C-alpha positions in Angstrom: 0.0 0.0 0.0 1.1 3.6 -0.7 1.2 6.2 2.0 3.1 9.3 3.2 5.8 9.1 5.8 8.6 11.3 7.2 11.9 9.8 6.1 15.3 10.6 7.7 18.0 9.8 5.2 21.2 11.2 6.9 22.0 12.0 10.5 22.5 15.7 9.8 19.8 16.1 7.1 16.1 17.2 7.4 13.2 14.9 7.6 11.3 14.7 4.3 7.7 13.6 3.9 7.7 11.2 1.0 5.4 8.8 -0.8 6.5 5.3 0.4 5.3 1.8 0.0 4.3 -0.3 3.0 4.1 -4.1 2.5 1.0 -4.7 4.5 0.8 -8.5 4.5 0.4 -9.4 8.2 1.7 -12.4 10.1 -0.6 -13.9 12.7 0.7 -11.7 15.5 0.6 -8.4 13.6 -1.9 -5.5 13.2 -2.2 -2.7 10.7 -2.9 0.7 12.4 -4.0 3.9 10.9 -1.9 6.5 12.8 -3.9 9.4 14.2 -1.0 11.1 15.9 2.6 10.3 16.9 4.7 12.1 19.6 8.2 13.2 18.8 10.6 11.8 21.5 14.2 12.7 22.2 15.1 9.1 21.3 13.9 9.8 17.8 16.2 12.7 17.5 19.1 10.9 19.2 19.5 9.0 15.9 21.3 12.1 14.7 24.0 11.6 17.4 24.4 7.8 16.8 25.4 7.8 13.2 26.0 4.3 11.9 24.2 2.5 14.9 20.6 2.9 13.9 20.1 2.1 10.2 19.3 5.0 7.8 17.3 5.9 5.7 14.5 5.2 8.1 11.0 6.0 9.1 11.2 6.8 12.8 8.5 7.6 15.3 7.7 5.5 18.4 4.9 7.2 20.2 2.1 6.3 17.8 -1.6 6.0 18.5 -4.5 5.3 16.1 -7.1 2.8 15.0 -6.7 -0.8 14.0 -7.8 -1.4 10.5 -6.7 -5.0 10.0 -5.3 -7.9 12.1 -3.3 -11.0 11.3 -6.0 -13.1 12.9 -3.8 -14.7 15.5 -5.6 -16.7 18.2 -6.3 -14.8 21.5 -5.5 -11.4 20.0 -6.1 -8.6 22.6 -7.1 -6.0 19.9 -9.4 -6.1 17.0 -10.4 -4.1 14.0 -11.8 -0.7 15.0 -10.1 -0.6 18.4 -8.3 2.6 19.4 -4.8 1.8 20.5 -1.6 3.3 21.9 1.6 1.8 20.6 4.5 1.2 22.9 8.0 -0.4 22.6 8.7 -3.9 21.1 9.8 -6.9 23.1 10.3 -10.6 22.3 7.6 -11.8 24.8 9.4 -15.0 25.8 12.8 -14.2 27.5 13.2 -14.2 31.2 12.6 -10.5 31.6 9.4 -10.5 29.4 8.1 -13.5 31.3 8.9 -11.7 34.5 6.7 -8.7 33.6 9.7 -6.5 32.8 9.5 -6.2 29.0 11.6 -3.0 29.0 14.5 -5.2 29.9 13.9 -7.7 27.2 17.0 -9.6 26.0 16.3 -8.3 22.5 15.3 -4.8 23.4 18.1 -3.0 21.6 17.9 -5.2 18.5 14.1 -4.9 18.2 13.7 -1.2 19.0 16.9 0.6 18.0 19.1 -1.4 15.6 17.1 -2.8 12.8 14.3 -4.8 14.3 13.4 -8.1 12.6 15.1 -9.1 9.3 12.7 -8.7 6.4 13.0 -9.9 2.8 11.5 -8.3 0.8 11.7 -5.0 2.7 8.7 -3.9 4.7 9.1 -0.3 3.7 10.5 1.1 0.4 10.7 4.6 -1.1 9.4 5.8 -4.5 12.5 4.3 -6.2 12.2 1.0 -4.6 15.0 1.6 -2.1 14.7 -0.1 1.3 13.8 2.1 4.3 14.6 0.8 7.8 11.2 -0.1 9.3 9.9 -1.0 12.7 11.6 1.6 14.8 10.5 0.5 18.3 8.2 -1.9 16.4 6.3 1.0 14.9 7.9 3.5 12.5 4.9 5.7 13.3 5.9 9.0 11.6 3.6 7.8 8.9 0.0 7.4 7.9 0.0 3.6 8.7 2.1 1.2 10.7 2.4 -2.6 10.8 3.0 -3.4 14.5 3.3 -6.5 16.6 0.0 -6.9 18.4 1.7 -7.0 21.8 2.9 -3.4 21.2 -0.7 -2.2 21.1 -2.7 -1.2 24.2 -6.5 -0.8 23.7 -7.9 2.5 25.0 -11.3 4.1 25.5 -12.5 5.3 22.1 -14.0 8.3 23.8 -10.5 9.6 24.4 -8.7 11.9 21.9 -6.6 9.1 20.4 -4.5 11.5 18.3 -3.0 12.9 21.6 -2.4 9.6 23.4 0.8 8.4 21.6 3.3 9.9 24.2 1.7 7.7 26.8 3.5 4.8 25.1 7.0 6.2 25.8 7.9 9.6 27.2 5.0 10.0 29.6 5.1 6.3 30.4 8.8 6.7 31.4 8.3 9.6 33.7 5.2 8.4 35.3 6.4 4.8 35.6 9.6 5.9 37.3 7.5 7.5 40.1 4.7 4.9 40.3 6.7 1.7 39.5 10.4 2.2 40.2 10.0 4.4 43.3 6.5 3.4 44.3 6.1 7.0 45.6 3.1 7.8 47.8 1.7 10.3 50.3 4.4 12.1 52.3 7.2 11.2 49.9 9.4 13.9 48.2 10.6 13.7 44.6 13.3 15.8 42.9 13.0 16.0 39.1 16.1 17.2 37.2 14.9 18.4 33.8 11.3 19.5 33.2 10.8 18.2 29.8 8.2 15.6 28.8 9.6 12.8 31.0 10.3 15.1 34.0 6.9 16.8 33.9 5.2 13.4 33.5 7.0 12.5 36.8 5.8 15.7 38.4 2.2 14.9 37.4 2.5 11.3 38.6 3.9 12.4 41.9 0.9 14.7 42.4 -1.5 11.9 41.5 0.3 9.7 44.1 0.1 12.3 46.8 3.9 13.1 46.8 5.6 16.5 46.9 7.9 17.4 44.0 10.7 19.9 43.2 11.6 20.5 39.5 14.9 21.9 38.3 15.4 23.2 34.8 17.1 26.0 32.9 14.0 27.1 30.9 11.8 29.6 32.8 8.7 28.6 30.7 9.1 25.0 31.7 9.7 25.9 35.3 6.4 27.9 35.3 4.6 24.9 33.8 6.1 22.6 36.5 4.9 25.0 39.2 1.4 25.0 37.6 1.5 21.2 37.8 2.3 21.2 41.5 6.1 21.2 41.7 8.3 23.7 43.5 10.4 25.3 40.7 14.1 25.9 40.9 16.4 27.2 38.2 19.3 24.9 37.4 21.9 27.6 38.3 20.5 28.2 41.8 23.4 28.7 44.1 23.7 25.9 46.7 21.1 23.9 44.8 21.4 20.7 46.9 21.2 22.6 50.1 18.1 24.5 48.9 16.4 21.3 47.9 17.2 19.7 51.3 15.6 22.8 53.0 12.5 22.6 50.8 12.0 18.9 51.4 12.7 18.9 55.1 16.1 17.1 55.1 16.3 15.8 51.5 14.3 14.2 48.8 13.5 10.5 49.1 13.6 10.1 45.4 15.3 11.9 42.5 14.9 11.4 38.7 17.4 12.8 36.3 16.4 13.3 32.7 19.4 15.4 31.6 22.5 13.3 31.7 24.3 16.3 33.2 27.1 15.1 35.4 27.1 18.2 37.7 23.3 18.0 38.2 23.5 14.3 38.9 26.0 15.0 41.7 23.7 17.8 43.0 20.8 15.4 42.9 22.7 12.8 45.0 23.7 15.5 47.5 20.0 16.5 47.8 18.8 13.0 48.7 18.0 12.0 52.3 19.7 8.9 53.7 18.5 5.7 51.9 17.3 7.9 49.0 17.2 6.7 45.4 18.3 8.3 42.2 16.9 7.1 38.9 18.6 7.9 35.6 16.6 7.8 32.3 18.9 9.6 29.9 21.9 8.0 28.1 25.3 9.3 29.2 27.8 9.9 26.4 30.6 10.7 28.8 31.9 9.0 32.0 29.9 9.7 35.1 32.3 10.6 37.9 30.5 10.9 41.3 31.8 13.3 43.9 33.1 11.8 47.2 30.4 11.1 49.7 27.5 11.3 47.3 26.7 7.5 47.7 27.1 7.6 51.5 24.2 6.8 53.9 22.7 4.1 51.7 21.9 6.3 48.7 21.5 4.3 45.5 21.6 4.9 41.7 20.0 2.9 39.0 19.0 3.2 35.4 15.2 3.2 34.6 14.1 2.1 31.2 10.5 2.8 30.0 9.4 3.5 33.6 9.7 -0.2 34.5 6.3 -0.4 32.9 4.1 -3.1 31.6 2.4 -0.9 29.0 -0.9 -2.8 29.1 -1.2 -1.9 32.8 0.3 1.6 33.0 -1.2 3.2 29.9 -4.8 2.5 30.9 -4.1 3.8 34.4 -2.7 7.0 33.0 -5.8 7.4 30.8 -8.0 7.0 33.8 -6.0 9.5 35.8 -6.3 12.0 32.9 -10.0 11.5 32.7 -10.1 12.3 36.5 -8.1 15.4 36.0 -5.1 14.0 37.9 -2.6 13.6 35.0 -3.2 16.5 32.6 -0.7 15.4 30.0 -2.5 17.3 27.2 -1.1 20.5 28.7 2.4 19.5 27.5 1.3 18.7 24.0 1.4 20.9 20.8 0.2 19.4 17.6 1.8 19.8 14.2 0.9 18.5 10.7 3.4 15.7 9.8 4.6 17.9 7.0 5.9 20.4 9.7 8.1 17.8 11.3 11.2 19.8 10.9 9.6 22.8 12.6 8.4 20.6 15.4 12.0 19.4 15.9 13.3 23.0 16.0 10.7 24.0 18.5 11.5 21.0 20.7 15.2 21.7 20.6 14.6 25.4 21.5 12.4 24.5 24.4 9.4 26.2 22.8 7.3 23.0 23.1 7.5 20.2 25.6 5.9 17.4 23.5 5.3 17.8 19.8 2.7 15.5 18.4 2.6 15.0 14.6 -0.7 14.5 12.8 -0.5 12.5 9.6 -2.9 13.5 6.7 -4.9 10.3 7.3 -5.9 11.6 10.7 -8.2 14.1 8.9 -6.6 17.1 10.7 
């Protein structure tokens, strides 16, 4: 089938919306989804920094949401034609981590989501000249009008919800909220420090509020700090003198939990100094340099761990976040600005400049 998709051909080049061909024959465990909207995530843009690791040219996009238009007919399928679905990351479904309800730590996570996915001959996606395009970015490649997706990637949602806005619940918002609700298990009386008030960080702020916890947000953008404050966090500029001491004073002796979304070595050390004894720091961003920790930052039982995809089982957390949104307790739509898919380069520029927290791209097939 022919469709339009945003293609990235080189790490330093623009996206280009092109006519492409999607081989839409489905295996038993696959579904064809008409994409209503797809969030733009920092991981999509990180392909520019990882030249040679993720194959190009490619159709990226891994925060897709839309409507199922065809299924492979596999037995026991959880979704059917006409269902509204949010798409999340891919996993093998049978390794020890997947069987242990930890699909974000799937043995094949990198291969399936970042570095080429499943081998396909003939190619699943081709351009107008018949050249192969790397497909199945995070099992989706959802910067497009349609996507062929493993059915286990899809989470059915209430059709009364604005499906075109829900895609970021499959990754960015899932990661921030999951870190708070799953990794930390935060609850009433707990204190959370969030370093970086982007999509992941603000999702953590909202989840902390929904869980009854207090939060402090640190960022360098005044506009994002103002939004964090509106969402219930105490805002602090990243260049605040004596940052850790200020946070300890605000939180009555130190935060119990901290989440870093920046991969800034100085701020990670500040976050550790701001923790109370036995406090925990979660890291979600990839570090591209060594991470030296200052003496004493891991004293008194403080711990550090990496958090992938919010330690989430998407089929459990995404419906919860939808219910919290319906109850007014997780207002993720306040972080979203929509763009036509044809404006993908403007969306990227706005994201890089901090003018928007979460761009969501609307393909022509969405009717918008």
